[in-house]
PDB file with one MODEL, atoms N, CA, C and O in Angstrom:
MODEL        1
ATOM      1  N   MET A   1      95.901  84.218 114.709  1.00  0.00           N
ATOM      2  CA  MET A   1      95.432  85.499 114.222  1.00  0.00           C
ATOM      3  C   MET A   1      96.244  86.637 114.837  1.00  0.00           C
ATOM      4  O   MET A   1      96.560  87.614 114.157  1.00  0.00           O
ATOM      5  N   ALA A   2      96.578  86.513 116.112  1.00  0.00           N
ATOM      6  CA  ALA A   2      97.362  87.558 116.765  1.00  0.00           C
ATOM      7  C   ALA A   2      98.757  87.646 116.157  1.00  0.00           C
ATOM      8  O   ALA A   2      99.329  88.733 116.073  1.00  0.00           O
ATOM      9  N   MET A   3      99.302  86.521 115.737  1.00  0.00           N
ATOM     10  CA  MET A   3     100.621  86.528 115.122  1.00  0.00           C
ATOM     11  C   MET A   3     100.583  87.282 113.797  1.00  0.00           C
ATOM     12  O   MET A   3     101.521  88.014 113.480  1.00  0.00           O
ATOM     13  N   TYR A   4      99.534  87.119 113.035  1.00  0.00           N
ATOM     14  CA  TYR A   4      99.408  87.824 111.769  1.00  0.00           C
ATOM     15  C   TYR A   4      99.306  89.327 111.997  1.00  0.00           C
ATOM     16  O   TYR A   4      99.925  90.107 111.274  1.00  0.00           O
ATOM     17  N   GLY A   5      98.548  89.729 112.975  1.00  0.00           N
ATOM     18  CA  GLY A   5      98.412  91.149 113.288  1.00  0.00           C
ATOM     19  C   GLY A   5      99.731  91.761 113.720  1.00  0.00           C
ATOM     20  O   GLY A   5     100.045  92.889 113.342  1.00  0.00           O
ATOM     21  N   GLN A   6     100.504  91.030 114.506  1.00  0.00           N
ATOM     22  CA  GLN A   6     101.803  91.522 114.941  1.00  0.00           C
ATOM     23  C   GLN A   6     102.761  91.649 113.759  1.00  0.00           C
ATOM     24  O   GLN A   6     103.538  92.601 113.686  1.00  0.00           O
ATOM     25  N   GLN A   7     102.705  90.703 112.847  1.00  0.00           N
ATOM     26  CA  GLN A   7     103.553  90.784 111.653  1.00  0.00           C
ATOM     27  C   GLN A   7     103.183  91.997 110.813  1.00  0.00           C
ATOM     28  O   GLN A   7     104.059  92.663 110.260  1.00  0.00           O
ATOM     29  N   MET A   8     101.892  92.285 110.715  1.00  0.00           N
ATOM     30  CA  MET A   8     101.434  93.443 109.948  1.00  0.00           C
ATOM     31  C   MET A   8     101.928  94.741 110.588  1.00  0.00           C
ATOM     32  O   MET A   8     102.368  95.652 109.887  1.00  0.00           O
ATOM     33  N   LEU A   9     101.856  94.823 111.911  1.00  0.00           N
ATOM     34  CA  LEU A   9     102.341  96.019 112.594  1.00  0.00           C
ATOM     35  C   LEU A   9     103.852  96.182 112.439  1.00  0.00           C
ATOM     36  O   LEU A   9     104.337  97.299 112.260  1.00  0.00           O
ATOM     37  N   ASP A  10     104.585  95.098 112.506  1.00  0.00           N
ATOM     38  CA  ASP A  10     106.036  95.168 112.303  1.00  0.00           C
ATOM     39  C   ASP A  10     106.371  95.639 110.901  1.00  0.00           C
ATOM     40  O   ASP A  10     107.314  96.406 110.708  1.00  0.00           O
ATOM     41  N   ARG A  11     105.607  95.184 109.926  1.00  0.00           N
ATOM     42  CA  ARG A  11     105.848  95.599 108.539  1.00  0.00           C
ATOM     43  C   ARG A  11     105.542  97.085 108.359  1.00  0.00           C
ATOM     44  O   ARG A  11     106.262  97.785 107.648  1.00  0.00           O
ATOM     45  N   LEU A  12     104.491  97.560 108.992  1.00  0.00           N
ATOM     46  CA  LEU A  12     104.173  98.986 108.897  1.00  0.00           C
ATOM     47  C   LEU A  12     105.266  99.831 109.533  1.00  0.00           C
ATOM     48  O   LEU A  12     105.630 100.881 109.003  1.00  0.00           O
ATOM     49  N   LYS A  13     105.790  99.377 110.666  1.00  0.00           N
ATOM     50  CA  LYS A  13     106.871 100.115 111.319  1.00  0.00           C
ATOM     51  C   LYS A  13     108.120 100.117 110.456  1.00  0.00           C
ATOM     52  O   LYS A  13     108.815 101.130 110.381  1.00  0.00           O
ATOM     53  N   SER A  14     108.416  99.010 109.810  1.00  0.00           N
ATOM     54  CA  SER A  14     109.614  98.948 108.968  1.00  0.00           C
ATOM     55  C   SER A  14     109.440  99.812 107.720  1.00  0.00           C
ATOM     56  O   SER A  14     110.423 100.352 107.211  1.00  0.00           O
ATOM     57  N   ASN A  15     108.220  99.954 107.219  1.00  0.00           N
ATOM     58  CA  ASN A  15     107.988 100.800 106.041  1.00  0.00           C
ATOM     59  C   ASN A  15     108.159 102.276 106.371  1.00  0.00           C
ATOM     60  O   ASN A  15     108.506 103.066 105.493  1.00  0.00           O
ATOM     61  N   LYS A  16     107.923 102.660 107.614  1.00  0.00           N
ATOM     62  CA  LYS A  16     108.122 104.054 107.990  1.00  0.00           C
ATOM     63  C   LYS A  16     109.599 104.417 107.991  1.00  0.00           C
ATOM     64  O   LYS A  16     109.962 105.568 107.749  1.00  0.00           O
ATOM     65  N   ASP A  17     110.447 103.434 108.264  1.00  0.00           N
ATOM     66  CA  ASP A  17     111.871 103.691 108.334  1.00  0.00           C
ATOM     67  C   ASP A  17     112.554 103.648 106.969  1.00  0.00           C
ATOM     68  O   ASP A  17     113.686 104.116 106.843  1.00  0.00           O
ATOM     69  N   THR A  18     111.908 103.108 105.960  1.00  0.00           N
ATOM     70  CA  THR A  18     112.544 102.989 104.657  1.00  0.00           C
ATOM     71  C   THR A  18     112.432 104.300 103.890  1.00  0.00           C
ATOM     72  O   THR A  18     111.547 105.116 104.145  1.00  0.00           O
ATOM     73  N   ASN A  19     113.344 104.481 102.948  1.00  0.00           N
ATOM     74  CA  ASN A  19     113.298 105.698 102.149  1.00  0.00           C
ATOM     75  C   ASN A  19     112.460 105.464 100.888  1.00  0.00           C
ATOM     76  O   ASN A  19     111.970 104.358 100.663  1.00  0.00           O
ATOM     77  N   GLY A  20     112.300 106.482 100.088  1.00  0.00           N
ATOM     78  CA  GLY A  20     111.443 106.417  98.909  1.00  0.00           C
ATOM     79  C   GLY A  20     111.931 105.464  97.845  1.00  0.00           C
ATOM     80  O   GLY A  20     111.129 104.856  97.136  1.00  0.00           O
ATOM     81  N   ASN A  21     113.264 105.322  97.723  1.00  0.00           N
ATOM     82  CA  ASN A  21     113.811 104.439  96.698  1.00  0.00           C
ATOM     83  C   ASN A  21     113.458 102.987  96.980  1.00  0.00           C
ATOM     84  O   ASN A  21     113.130 102.240  96.058  1.00  0.00           O
ATOM     85  N   GLU A  22     113.522 102.582  98.229  1.00  0.00           N
ATOM     86  CA  GLU A  22     113.198 101.196  98.574  1.00  0.00           C
ATOM     87  C   GLU A  22     111.716 100.902  98.354  1.00  0.00           C
ATOM     88  O   GLU A  22     111.358  99.812  97.908  1.00  0.00           O
ATOM     89  N   LEU A  23     110.856 101.868  98.666  1.00  0.00           N
ATOM     90  CA  LEU A  23     109.425 101.671  98.427  1.00  0.00           C
ATOM     91  C   LEU A  23     109.129 101.592  96.932  1.00  0.00           C
ATOM     92  O   LEU A  23     108.294 100.793  96.507  1.00  0.00           O
ATOM     93  N   LEU A  24     109.808 102.414  96.134  1.00  0.00           N
ATOM     94  CA  LEU A  24     109.625 102.371  94.688  1.00  0.00           C
ATOM     95  C   LEU A  24     110.112 101.039  94.123  1.00  0.00           C
ATOM     96  O   LEU A  24     109.491 100.481  93.219  1.00  0.00           O
ATOM     97  N   LEU A  25     111.208 100.540  94.648  1.00  0.00           N
ATOM     98  CA  LEU A  25     111.738  99.253  94.206  1.00  0.00           C
ATOM     99  C   LEU A  25     110.777  98.125  94.556  1.00  0.00           C
ATOM    100  O   LEU A  25     110.571  97.209  93.760  1.00  0.00           O
ATOM    101  N   GLU A  26     110.187  98.192  95.751  1.00  0.00           N
ATOM    102  CA  GLU A  26     109.210  97.178  96.148  1.00  0.00           C
ATOM    103  C   GLU A  26     107.972  97.230  95.255  1.00  0.00           C
ATOM    104  O   GLU A  26     107.421  96.192  94.888  1.00  0.00           O
ATOM    105  N   LYS A  27     107.546  98.422  94.913  1.00  0.00           N
ATOM    106  CA  LYS A  27     106.393  98.601  94.031  1.00  0.00           C
ATOM    107  C   LYS A  27     106.673  98.048  92.637  1.00  0.00           C
ATOM    108  O   LYS A  27     105.819  97.402  92.031  1.00  0.00           O
ATOM    109  N   THR A  28     107.864  98.304  92.145  1.00  0.00           N
ATOM    110  CA  THR A  28     108.244  97.836  90.817  1.00  0.00           C
ATOM    111  C   THR A  28     108.338  96.314  90.781  1.00  0.00           C
ATOM    112  O   THR A  28     107.912  95.687  89.811  1.00  0.00           O
ATOM    113  N   ARG A  29     108.892  95.722  91.832  1.00  0.00           N
ATOM    114  CA  ARG A  29     108.956  94.254  91.897  1.00  0.00           C
ATOM    115  C   ARG A  29     107.564  93.645  91.906  1.00  0.00           C
ATOM    116  O   ARG A  29     107.323  92.632  91.250  1.00  0.00           O
ATOM    117  N   GLY A  30     106.655  94.254  92.641  1.00  0.00           N
ATOM    118  CA  GLY A  30     105.282  93.753  92.673  1.00  0.00           C
ATOM    119  C   GLY A  30     104.603  93.852  91.328  1.00  0.00           C
ATOM    120  O   GLY A  30     103.889  92.937  90.917  1.00  0.00           O
ATOM    121  N   THR A  31     104.821  94.957  90.639  1.00  0.00           N
ATOM    122  CA  THR A  31     104.230  95.139  89.320  1.00  0.00           C
ATOM    123  C   THR A  31     104.819  94.152  88.316  1.00  0.00           C
ATOM    124  O   THR A  31     104.103  93.621  87.467  1.00  0.00           O
ATOM    125  N   PHE A  32     106.118  93.910  88.415  1.00  0.00           N
ATOM    126  CA  PHE A  32     106.759  92.947  87.518  1.00  0.00           C
ATOM    127  C   PHE A  32     106.206  91.538  87.747  1.00  0.00           C
ATOM    128  O   PHE A  32     105.963  90.798  86.794  1.00  0.00           O
ATOM    129  N   THR A  33     106.013  91.180  88.998  1.00  0.00           N
ATOM    130  CA  THR A  33     105.452  89.861  89.311  1.00  0.00           C
ATOM    131  C   THR A  33     104.031  89.737  88.780  1.00  0.00           C
ATOM    132  O   THR A  33     103.666  88.705  88.217  1.00  0.00           O
ATOM    133  N   GLY A  34     103.225  90.785  88.955  1.00  0.00           N
ATOM    134  CA  GLY A  34     101.867  90.773  88.434  1.00  0.00           C
ATOM    135  C   GLY A  34     101.834  90.695  86.917  1.00  0.00           C
ATOM    136  O   GLY A  34     100.971  90.028  86.346  1.00  0.00           O
ATOM    137  N   SER A  35     102.769  91.372  86.264  1.00  0.00           N
ATOM    138  CA  SER A  35     102.847  91.310  84.809  1.00  0.00           C
ATOM    139  C   SER A  35     103.241  89.916  84.327  1.00  0.00           C
ATOM    140  O   SER A  35     102.728  89.431  83.319  1.00  0.00           O
ATOM    141  N   ALA A  36     104.152  89.278  85.053  1.00  0.00           N
ATOM    142  CA  ALA A  36     104.567  87.925  84.674  1.00  0.00           C
ATOM    143  C   ALA A  36     103.411  86.936  84.828  1.00  0.00           C
ATOM    144  O   ALA A  36     103.214  86.066  83.979  1.00  0.00           O
ATOM    145  N   ILE A  37     102.657  87.074  85.903  1.00  0.00           N
ATOM    146  CA  ILE A  37     101.495  86.197  86.093  1.00  0.00           C
ATOM    147  C   ILE A  37     100.465  86.446  84.999  1.00  0.00           C
ATOM    148  O   ILE A  37      99.895  85.500  84.455  1.00  0.00           O
ATOM    149  N   GLY A  38     100.223  87.723  84.671  1.00  0.00           N
ATOM    150  CA  GLY A  38      99.294  88.059  83.596  1.00  0.00           C
ATOM    151  C   GLY A  38      99.756  87.543  82.252  1.00  0.00           C
ATOM    152  O   GLY A  38      98.940  87.132  81.427  1.00  0.00           O
ATOM    153  N   LEU A  39     101.070  87.560  82.022  1.00  0.00           N
ATOM    154  CA  LEU A  39     101.617  87.045  80.774  1.00  0.00           C
ATOM    155  C   LEU A  39     101.301  85.559  80.624  1.00  0.00           C
ATOM    156  O   LEU A  39     100.854  85.122  79.564  1.00  0.00           O
ATOM    157  N   PHE A  40     101.532  84.786  81.680  1.00  0.00           N
ATOM    158  CA  PHE A  40     101.273  83.347  81.595  1.00  0.00           C
ATOM    159  C   PHE A  40      99.781  83.030  81.495  1.00  0.00           C
ATOM    160  O   PHE A  40      99.387  82.083  80.814  1.00  0.00           O
ATOM    161  N   ILE A  41      98.963  83.817  82.166  1.00  0.00           N
ATOM    162  CA  ILE A  41      97.511  83.612  82.033  1.00  0.00           C
ATOM    163  C   ILE A  41      97.069  83.967  80.614  1.00  0.00           C
ATOM    164  O   ILE A  41      96.239  83.271  80.028  1.00  0.00           O
ATOM    165  N   GLY A  42      97.625  85.052  80.061  1.00  0.00           N
ATOM    166  CA  GLY A  42      97.307  85.427  78.688  1.00  0.00           C
ATOM    167  C   GLY A  42      97.752  84.374  77.688  1.00  0.00           C
ATOM    168  O   GLY A  42      97.039  84.091  76.725  1.00  0.00           O
ATOM    169  N   LEU A  43      98.932  83.790  77.908  1.00  0.00           N
ATOM    170  CA  LEU A  43      99.398  82.709  77.035  1.00  0.00           C
ATOM    171  C   LEU A  43      98.476  81.505  77.116  1.00  0.00           C
ATOM    172  O   LEU A  43      98.162  80.883  76.102  1.00  0.00           O
ATOM    173  N   TYR A  44      98.050  81.182  78.318  1.00  0.00           N
ATOM    174  CA  TYR A  44      97.145  80.035  78.473  1.00  0.00           C
ATOM    175  C   TYR A  44      95.823  80.277  77.755  1.00  0.00           C
ATOM    176  O   TYR A  44      95.325  79.397  77.052  1.00  0.00           O
ATOM    177  N   ILE A  45      95.261  81.458  77.929  1.00  0.00           N
ATOM    178  CA  ILE A  45      93.985  81.770  77.276  1.00  0.00           C
ATOM    179  C   ILE A  45      94.161  81.781  75.753  1.00  0.00           C
ATOM    180  O   ILE A  45      93.326  81.248  75.023  1.00  0.00           O
ATOM    181  N   GLY A  46      95.245  82.387  75.285  1.00  0.00           N
ATOM    182  CA  GLY A  46      95.496  82.421  73.841  1.00  0.00           C
ATOM    183  C   GLY A  46      95.705  81.039  73.263  1.00  0.00           C
ATOM    184  O   GLY A  46      95.229  80.747  72.166  1.00  0.00           O
ATOM    185  N   TYR A  47      96.409  80.186  73.985  1.00  0.00           N
ATOM    186  CA  TYR A  47      96.653  78.827  73.490  1.00  0.00           C
ATOM    187  C   TYR A  47      95.374  77.994  73.483  1.00  0.00           C
ATOM    188  O   TYR A  47      95.114  77.243  72.543  1.00  0.00           O
ATOM    189  N   SER A  48      94.586  78.136  74.537  1.00  0.00           N
ATOM    190  CA  SER A  48      93.374  77.309  74.621  1.00  0.00           C
ATOM    191  C   SER A  48      92.304  77.753  73.626  1.00  0.00           C
ATOM    192  O   SER A  48      91.478  76.940  73.210  1.00  0.00           O
ATOM    193  N   ARG A  49      92.304  79.018  73.242  1.00  0.00           N
ATOM    194  CA  ARG A  49      91.289  79.514  72.297  1.00  0.00           C
ATOM    195  C   ARG A  49      91.854  79.719  70.890  1.00  0.00           C
ATOM    196  O   ARG A  49      91.162  80.241  70.017  1.00  0.00           O
ATOM    197  N   HIS A  50      93.081  79.319  70.671  1.00  0.00           N
ATOM    198  CA  HIS A  50      93.744  79.420  69.371  1.00  0.00           C
ATOM    199  C   HIS A  50      93.831  80.861  68.866  1.00  0.00           C
ATOM    200  O   HIS A  50      93.601  81.140  67.689  1.00  0.00           O
ATOM    201  N   TYR A  51      94.171  81.780  69.798  1.00  0.00           N
ATOM    202  CA  TYR A  51      94.420  83.173  69.425  1.00  0.00           C
ATOM    203  C   TYR A  51      95.908  83.355  69.145  1.00  0.00           C
ATOM    204  O   TYR A  51      96.704  82.437  69.342  1.00  0.00           O
ATOM    205  N   ASN A  52      96.268  84.532  68.691  1.00  0.00           N
ATOM    206  CA  ASN A  52      97.665  84.880  68.492  1.00  0.00           C
ATOM    207  C   ASN A  52      98.348  84.914  69.867  1.00  0.00           C
ATOM    208  O   ASN A  52      97.937  85.672  70.746  1.00  0.00           O
ATOM    209  N   LEU A  53      99.384  84.095  70.050  1.00  0.00           N
ATOM    210  CA  LEU A  53     100.021  83.965  71.356  1.00  0.00           C
ATOM    211  C   LEU A  53     100.778  85.225  71.756  1.00  0.00           C
ATOM    212  O   LEU A  53     100.799  85.585  72.933  1.00  0.00           O
ATOM    213  N   LEU A  54     101.391  85.892  70.802  1.00  0.00           N
ATOM    214  CA  LEU A  54     102.144  87.096  71.118  1.00  0.00           C
ATOM    215  C   LEU A  54     101.223  88.205  71.618  1.00  0.00           C
ATOM    216  O   LEU A  54     101.517  88.864  72.615  1.00  0.00           O
ATOM    217  N   MET A  55     100.124  88.402  70.930  1.00  0.00           N
ATOM    218  CA  MET A  55      99.178  89.445  71.354  1.00  0.00           C
ATOM    219  C   MET A  55      98.497  89.098  72.667  1.00  0.00           C
ATOM    220  O   MET A  55      98.313  89.969  73.517  1.00  0.00           O
ATOM    221  N   SER A  56      98.122  87.837  72.844  1.00  0.00           N
ATOM    222  CA  SER A  56      97.458  87.465  74.085  1.00  0.00           C
ATOM    223  C   SER A  56      98.419  87.557  75.267  1.00  0.00           C
ATOM    224  O   SER A  56      98.000  87.899  76.372  1.00  0.00           O
ATOM    225  N   ALA A  57      99.706  87.256  75.051  1.00  0.00           N
ATOM    226  CA  ALA A  57     100.698  87.398  76.121  1.00  0.00           C
ATOM    227  C   ALA A  57     100.906  88.867  76.465  1.00  0.00           C
ATOM    228  O   ALA A  57     101.008  89.221  77.639  1.00  0.00           O
ATOM    229  N   PHE A  58     100.971  89.722  75.450  1.00  0.00           N
ATOM    230  CA  PHE A  58     101.159  91.153  75.683  1.00  0.00           C
ATOM    231  C   PHE A  58      99.963  91.752  76.419  1.00  0.00           C
ATOM    232  O   PHE A  58     100.131  92.510  77.374  1.00  0.00           O
ATOM    233  N   ILE A  59      98.772  91.415  75.975  1.00  0.00           N
ATOM    234  CA  ILE A  59      97.564  91.940  76.618  1.00  0.00           C
ATOM    235  C   ILE A  59      97.455  91.417  78.050  1.00  0.00           C
ATOM    236  O   ILE A  59      97.090  92.169  78.953  1.00  0.00           O
ATOM    237  N   GLY A  60      97.765  90.141  78.268  1.00  0.00           N
ATOM    238  CA  GLY A  60      97.728  89.578  79.616  1.00  0.00           C
ATOM    239  C   GLY A  60      98.724  90.244  80.540  1.00  0.00           C
ATOM    240  O   GLY A  60      98.407  90.518  81.698  1.00  0.00           O
ATOM    241  N   ALA A  61      99.943  90.514  80.039  1.00  0.00           N
ATOM    242  CA  ALA A  61     100.949  91.181  80.857  1.00  0.00           C
ATOM    243  C   ALA A  61     100.542  92.610  81.188  1.00  0.00           C
ATOM    244  O   ALA A  61     100.749  93.075  82.308  1.00  0.00           O
ATOM    245  N   ALA A  62      99.969  93.300  80.222  1.00  0.00           N
ATOM    246  CA  ALA A  62      99.531  94.678  80.469  1.00  0.00           C
ATOM    247  C   ALA A  62      98.411  94.724  81.498  1.00  0.00           C
ATOM    248  O   ALA A  62      98.429  95.558  82.403  1.00  0.00           O
ATOM    249  N   ILE A  63      97.454  93.843  81.362  1.00  0.00           N
ATOM    250  CA  ILE A  63      96.343  93.816  82.313  1.00  0.00           C
ATOM    251  C   ILE A  63      96.844  93.400  83.699  1.00  0.00           C
ATOM    252  O   ILE A  63      96.434  93.979  84.705  1.00  0.00           O
ATOM    253  N   GLY A  64      97.720  92.408  83.754  1.00  0.00           N
ATOM    254  CA  GLY A  64      98.270  91.978  85.033  1.00  0.00           C
ATOM    255  C   GLY A  64      99.052  93.081  85.717  1.00  0.00           C
ATOM    256  O   GLY A  64      98.945  93.256  86.931  1.00  0.00           O
ATOM    257  N   GLY A  65      99.841  93.830  84.951  1.00  0.00           N
ATOM    258  CA  GLY A  65     100.596  94.939  85.521  1.00  0.00           C
ATOM    259  C   GLY A  65      99.703  96.065  86.015  1.00  0.00           C
ATOM    260  O   GLY A  65      99.941  96.630  87.082  1.00  0.00           O
ATOM    261  N   LEU A  66      98.681  96.389  85.244  1.00  0.00           N
ATOM    262  CA  LEU A  66      97.768  97.463  85.664  1.00  0.00           C
ATOM    263  C   LEU A  66      96.967  97.085  86.904  1.00  0.00           C
ATOM    264  O   LEU A  66      96.779  97.906  87.801  1.00  0.00           O
ATOM    265  N   VAL A  67      96.499  95.851  86.952  1.00  0.00           N
ATOM    266  CA  VAL A  67      95.729  95.412  88.116  1.00  0.00           C
ATOM    267  C   VAL A  67      96.609  95.389  89.358  1.00  0.00           C
ATOM    268  O   VAL A  67      96.192  95.826  90.431  1.00  0.00           O
ATOM    269  N   THR A  68      97.821  94.881  89.209  1.00  0.00           N
ATOM    270  CA  THR A  68      98.732  94.844  90.351  1.00  0.00           C
ATOM    271  C   THR A  68      99.088  96.242  90.798  1.00  0.00           C
ATOM    272  O   THR A  68      99.137  96.516  91.998  1.00  0.00           O
ATOM    273  N   ARG A  69      99.338  97.133  89.853  1.00  0.00           N
ATOM    274  CA  ARG A  69      99.706  98.509  90.198  1.00  0.00           C
ATOM    275  C   ARG A  69      98.558  99.213  90.917  1.00  0.00           C
ATOM    276  O   ARG A  69      98.797 100.049  91.788  1.00  0.00           O
ATOM    277  N   SER A  70      97.321  98.884  90.565  1.00  0.00           N
ATOM    278  CA  SER A  70      96.186  99.519  91.236  1.00  0.00           C
ATOM    279  C   SER A  70      96.002  98.998  92.664  1.00  0.00           C
ATOM    280  O   SER A  70      95.475  99.707  93.522  1.00  0.00           O
ATOM    281  N   PHE A  71      96.433  97.764  92.918  1.00  0.00           N
ATOM    282  CA  PHE A  71      96.314  97.198  94.265  1.00  0.00           C
ATOM    283  C   PHE A  71      97.437  97.651  95.188  1.00  0.00           C
ATOM    284  O   PHE A  71      97.269  97.644  96.407  1.00  0.00           O
ATOM    285  N   ILE A  72      98.569  98.041  94.633  1.00  0.00           N
ATOM    286  CA  ILE A  72      99.684  98.510  95.455  1.00  0.00           C
ATOM    287  C   ILE A  72      99.472 100.002  95.696  1.00  0.00           C
ATOM    288  O   ILE A  72      99.600 100.810  94.776  1.00  0.00           O
ATOM    289  N   ASN A  73      99.152 100.357  96.919  1.00  0.00           N
ATOM    290  CA  ASN A  73      98.830 101.736  97.253  1.00  0.00           C
ATOM    291  C   ASN A  73     100.084 102.507  97.651  1.00  0.00           C
ATOM    292  O   ASN A  73     101.059 101.926  98.129  1.00  0.00           O
ATOM    293  N   ASP A  74     100.046 103.815  97.448  1.00  0.00           N
ATOM    294  CA  ASP A  74     101.117 104.667  97.928  1.00  0.00           C
ATOM    295  C   ASP A  74     101.015 104.807  99.435  1.00  0.00           C
ATOM    296  O   ASP A  74      99.930 104.993  99.985  1.00  0.00           O
ATOM    297  N   LYS A  75     102.146 104.716 100.083  1.00  0.00           N
ATOM    298  CA  LYS A  75     102.180 104.886 101.544  1.00  0.00           C
ATOM    299  C   LYS A  75     102.578 106.320 101.840  1.00  0.00           C
ATOM    300  O   LYS A  75     103.597 106.806 101.348  1.00  0.00           O
ATOM    301  N   LYS A  76     101.778 106.988 102.638  1.00  0.00           N
ATOM    302  CA  LYS A  76     102.041 108.407 102.927  1.00  0.00           C
ATOM    303  C   LYS A  76     102.553 108.551 104.332  1.00  0.00           C
ATOM    304  O   LYS A  76     102.835 109.665 104.774  1.00  0.00           O
TER     305      LYS A  76
ENDMDL
END
């Protein structure tokens, strides 16, 4: 547990030293990953329920991106 706390503190210190572009890039990568996960979950749900796969993939990606974006907070 102490190792995890130390890693968290090191990450916070490294985030203070980074500029805005790197934080924006990290945020965008996180949102892209969340959208990709949402896309595959949407495809699975659409396939299992015999819905339109294109629409279910789009809706899943949008929801995944929005949820991920809401969890990634701005660092001040």
